[in-house]
C-alpha positions in Angstrom: -2.8 -25.9 -8.3 -3.9 -22.4 -9.6 -7.1 -22.1 -11.5 -5.4 -21.0 -14.7 -3.5 -24.4 -14.6 -6.7 -26.5 -14.2 -8.6 -28.2 -17.0 -11.2 -26.0 -18.7 -14.2 -24.9 -16.7 -16.3 -24.4 -19.8 -19.9 -25.7 -19.2 -19.1 -26.7 -15.6 -20.0 -23.5 -13.6 -23.4 -22.4 -12.3 -22.0 -19.3 -10.6 -18.8 -17.2 -11.3 -18.2 -17.1 -7.6 -17.0 -20.7 -7.9 -13.9 -19.2 -9.5 -13.6 -15.8 -7.8 -14.9 -12.3 -7.9 -15.9 -9.4 -5.6 -18.2 -9.8 -2.5 -19.2 -6.7 -0.6 -20.4 -6.7 3.0 -20.4 -4.8 6.3 -18.5 -5.6 9.5 -20.8 -6.1 12.4 -18.5 -6.4 15.4 -15.6 -4.8 17.2 -13.8 -1.5 16.4 -14.7 -1.8 12.8 -18.5 -2.3 13.3 -20.5 -0.7 10.5 -17.5 -0.5 8.1 -18.1 -1.5 4.5 -15.6 -3.9 2.9 -15.1 -5.9 -0.3 -13.5 -9.3 -0.4 -11.7 -9.9 -3.7 -10.8 -13.4 -4.8 -8.5 -13.8 -7.8 -9.0 -17.6 -8.0 -5.2 -18.2 -7.7 -5.0 -18.4 -3.9 -4.6 -14.6 -3.7 -7.5 -13.0 -1.9 -7.7 -9.6 -0.1 -10.0 -7.3 1.7 -10.7 -3.7 0.4 -11.9 -1.4 3.2 -14.4 0.8 1.3 -14.9 3.1 4.3 -11.2 3.7 4.7 -10.3 5.3 1.3 -10.6 1.8 -0.3 -7.3 0.8 1.4 -6.5 -2.9 1.6 -6.4 -4.7 5.0 -6.0 -8.5 5.0 -4.3 -10.3 2.1 -3.6 -14.0 1.8 -2.0 -16.4 -0.5 -3.5 -19.9 0.2 -2.8 -20.3 4.0 -0.2 -17.6 4.2 -0.9 -14.1 5.4 1.1 -11.5 3.4 0.5 -8.5 5.6 1.0 -7.1 9.1 -2.2 -6.2 11.0 -2.1 -3.8 14.0 -3.6 -4.9 17.3 -6.8 -2.9 16.5 -7.4 -4.4 13.0 -9.9 -2.4 11.0 -11.4 0.6 12.8 -14.3 2.8 11.7 -13.2 6.0 10.0 -12.6 8.8 12.4 -12.0 12.4 11.4 -9.7 13.2 14.4 -6.8 11.8 12.5 -6.1 15.2 11.0 -4.3 16.4 14.2 -1.0 15.4 15.9 -0.3 11.7 15.9 -4.0 10.6 16.2 -3.5 8.9 12.8 -1.8 6.0 14.8 -5.1 5.4 16.7 -6.8 4.2 13.5 -3.8 2.8 11.6 -4.7 -0.9 11.1 -1.7 -1.8 8.9 -2.7 -4.1 6.1 -1.5 -4.4 2.6 -2.1 -0.8 1.8 -2.8 2.4 3.9 -2.9 5.6 1.8 -1.2 8.7 3.3 -2.0 12.2 2.0 -3.5 13.8 0.0 -1.8 17.1 1.0 0.7 15.9 3.6 2.9 12.8 4.4 5.2 12.8 7.4 5.0 13.8 11.0 2.7 16.4 12.5 3.5 20.0 11.9 2.0 23.5 12.1 3.0 26.7 10.2 1.5 29.7 8.4 -0.2 27.3 5.9 -2.1 25.5 8.7 -1.9 22.4 10.9 -1.3 18.9 9.6 -1.4 15.7 11.5 0.7 12.6 10.9 0.3 11.3 7.3 -2.8 13.3 6.5 -6.5 12.6 6.5 -7.4 10.5 3.4 -7.3 7.0 5.0 -10.1 8.0 7.4 -12.5 9.1 4.6 -15.2 6.7 3.2 -15.4 6.1 -0.5 -18.5 6.6 -2.6 -18.7 3.5 -4.8 -19.0 4.3 -8.5 -18.9 0.7 -9.9 -18.4 -2.9 -9.1 -17.6 -5.0 -12.2 -17.7 -8.7 -11.8 -16.1 -11.4 -14.0 -18.2 -13.5 -16.3 -16.2 -16.6 -17.3 -19.0 -18.0 -19.3 -18.5 -15.1 -21.8 -14.8 -15.2 -21.6 -14.7 -12.1 -19.3 -12.2 -12.6 -16.5 -11.5 -9.0 -15.5 -13.0 -7.5 -12.4 -12.8 -4.1 -10.6 -14.2 -1.9 -8.0 -14.0 1.9 -8.3 -14.8 4.6 -5.7 -14.5 8.3 -5.1 -12.9 9.6 -1.9 -13.4 13.4 -1.2 -10.9 15.3 0.9 -12.7 18.5 0.1 -13.3 21.0 3.0 -14.7 24.4 2.3 -12.0 26.9 1.4 -9.8 24.0 0.4 -7.4 22.4 -0.4 -10.1 20.4 -2.2 -8.7 17.1 -3.5 -10.6 14.1 -4.8 -9.2 10.6 -5.1 -10.7 8.3 -7.7 -9.4 4.8 -7.1 -9.9 1.7 -9.1 -8.7 -1.7 -7.7 -8.7 -4.4 -10.4 -7.6 -7.9 -11.1 -8.2 -10.9 -13.3 -9.4 -14.4 -12.5 -6.4 -16.6 -12.8 -3.8 -13.8 -12.2 -2.2 -13.4 -8.8 -1.9 -9.6 -8.9 -3.6 -6.5 -7.5 -3.7 -3.4 -9.7 -4.3 0.0 -8.2 -5.0 3.0 -10.4 -5.5 6.4 -8.7 -6.4 9.8 -10.0 -6.1 12.8 -7.7 -8.2 15.7 -8.9 -8.2 19.3 -7.6 -11.9 20.2 -7.3 -11.1 23.6 -5.8 -10.5 27.0 -7.5 -6.9 27.5 -6.3 -3.7 25.4 -6.7 -3.6 22.6 -4.1 -0.5 21.2 -2.4 -0.2 17.5 -2.9 1.7 14.6 -1.4 0.8 10.9 -1.5 2.5 7.8 0.0 1.5 4.2 -0.3 2.1 2.5 3.1 2.4 -1.2 2.2 2.9 -3.3 5.3 4.3 -6.9 5.3 4.2 -9.3 8.2 4.5 -12.9 9.3 4.9 -15.5 7.7 6.0 -13.6 4.6 8.2 -11.4 6.7 10.1 -13.7 8.9 13.7 -14.3 10.2 16.0 -14.7 7.1 13.4 -13.4 4.6 14.8 -11.0 2.0 13.7 -7.4 1.7 14.3 -6.4 -1.9 14.9 -2.9 -3.3 17.6 -1.1 -5.3 18.8 2.5 -5.2 20.8 5.0 -3.3 19.6 5.3 0.3 20.1 7.2 3.5 18.6 7.0 7.0 15.6 9.1 7.6 17.3 11.3 10.1 20.9 12.4 9.7 23.5 12.4 12.6 21.7 9.7 14.5 22.9 6.3 15.8 21.3 3.5 13.9 21.2 -0.2 14.7 19.8 -1.3 11.3 20.4 1.2 8.6 24.2 1.6 8.8 27.0 0.5 6.5 28.2 -3.0 7.2 24.8 -4.3 8.4 22.6 -6.5 6.3 19.4 -4.5 6.6 17.8 -6.4 3.7 17.3 -9.6 5.8 14.4 -9.7 8.3 15.9 -10.2 11.8 14.5 -11.9 14.9 12.2 -9.7 17.0 14.3 -6.9 18.6 14.1 -5.8 22.2 15.2 -2.3 21.1 12.1 -2.1 18.9 9.7 -2.5 21.9 7.4 0.5 22.2 8.4 3.1 19.6 11.6 1.5 18.3 11.8 1.7 14.6 14.1 2.7 11.7 13.4 4.1 8.2 15.5 4.3 5.1 14.8 6.8 2.3 15.6 5.3 -1.1 16.0 6.9 -4.5 14.7 3.9 -6.4 16.5 2.7 -9.4 14.1 2.2 -12.4 14.4 -0.3 -15.2 14.6 0.7 -18.9 10.8 1.2 -19.0 10.9 3.6 -16.0 9.4 1.0 -13.6 10.7 0.4 -10.0 10.3 -2.9 -8.3 10.7 -3.9 -4.7 9.3 -6.6 -2.4 9.9 -9.5 -0.1 11.0 -13.1 -0.7 10.7 -15.9 1.9 12.5 -19.0 0.6 11.2 -21.1 3.5 7.6 -20.9 2.3 8.4 -20.5 -1.4 6.7 -17.2 -2.2 7.6 -13.6 -3.0 5.6 -10.4 -3.3 6.7 -7.8 -5.9 5.5 -4.2 -5.6 5.8 -2.3 -8.9 5.4 1.5 -9.5 6.5 4.1 -12.0 9.5 6.3 -11.1 8.0 9.4 -12.9 4.9 9.1 -10.7 6.4 8.0 -7.4 10.2 8.9 -7.3 10.8 7.9 -3.7 10.6 4.7 -1.6 10.7 4.4 2.1 11.6 1.1 4.0 10.1 1.1 7.5 11.4 -1.6 9.8 9.7 -2.2 13.2 10.7 -5.5 14.7 9.0 -5.3 18.1 7.8 -8.5 19.8 4.2 -9.0 18.7 4.6 -6.0 16.4 6.8 -7.5 13.7 6.5 -5.5 10.4 8.4 -4.0 7.5 6.9 -1.4 5.2 7.7 -0.6 1.6 6.2 2.8 0.8 6.4 4.5 -2.6 5.7 8.2 -2.6 5.8 11.5 -4.4 8.2 12.6 -1.6 10.0 11.0 1.3 7.8 11.3 4.5 9.3 14.6 5.4 6.1 16.7 5.6 4.7 19.5 3.6 6.8 22.2 5.3 10.1 20.5 4.5 9.0 19.8 1.0 8.0 23.4 0.5 11.4 24.5 1.9 13.2 22.1 -0.5 11.0 23.3 -3.4 9.8 19.7 -4.0 6.2 20.2 -2.9 3.8 19.4 -5.8 0.8 21.5 -6.6 -2.3 20.5 -8.6 -3.9 23.3 -10.6 -7.7 23.8 -10.4 -9.3 21.1 -12.4 -6.0 19.4 -12.9 -5.1 15.8 -11.9 -2.2 13.4 -11.2 -2.3 9.7 -11.8 -0.6 6.8 -10.0 -0.3 3.1 -10.9 0.8 0.3 -8.6 0.9 -3.5 -9.0 1.3 -6.0 -6.2 2.1 -9.4 -7.7 2.3 -12.7 -5.8 5.0 -15.0 -7.1 4.9 -18.7 -6.4 6.6 -20.4 -9.4 10.4 -20.9 -9.0 11.3 -19.5 -12.4 9.3 -16.3 -11.8 10.8 -15.8 -8.4 14.3 -16.3 -9.8 13.5 -13.8 -12.6 12.3 -11.3 -9.9 15.5 -11.8 -7.8 17.8 -11.5 -10.8 16.1 -8.3 -12.0 16.8 -6.6 -8.7 20.3 -8.0 -8.3 21.3 -6.7 -11.8 20.6 -3.0 -10.9 
């Protein structure tokens, strides 16, 4: 039973950690040795690990006994600056509930007169400077908690962008709230792309589980043969592991997400067998595009839902299409995401109905 459905805890607690809160620590073994993390416990069964030294991305996430995310073989690795070239980004990609891509480039490696850019940019390999950790205090009625950090992707001669990230929640509420501000600290306009790489794995993603999104879609690459993203195939059901996805096998759909009347887009996963769903919510005006990555390799079983300012087409293509954003000196852009865990039948039904109506 979730904490918010239990009898009152008034006068019965010595320490707020009996309910939940934020605990910071440092990993001391393996590839992530020396990496700062923060475990956040919402007191609902939802708990997750913020990797402070990896742009405050989110690795592990659980609801009770169920993992929600896919974790790569390496797990968390120490931040490494080589990820700014070629496909080196893959060497430190741990998967997890959230890996941030950007802040100036999302997509494959490329090189042009504006410089060289590696796969999905550099930001996820930059440690954050912690600005604040705010703990809940149930005894005074304060159930909110948050952690805020500053991530500086600011080389000399620019582009000099700074990410100010706040991850927050509330005791008794099974949600993760992410508020990002990207600020141009340089003296010239800075190109800007961001993509939120949210990775879901077993047992949430399992054979027969529903992948939920709405909007017009197309495969990432035109004029290619696709096994999954083709008319007539139900690509919104998780399949069994696929032999064709061994190694580099994968497919990606680019989705022009359909917002509701308030301008919010919703996507997620639902596994009827274990009775839980995850809803990912974002604003169309901030993040107009969604990518659905499917990689069903044996032992590498994952689907990603990835809201972004652009599809993962790269800075050069976005510039050619005149869709590349620029942030003026001193200017900023803000982004808001919510990841909500749904476990009550009526809330899951409402979630499913909301998507089916669009």
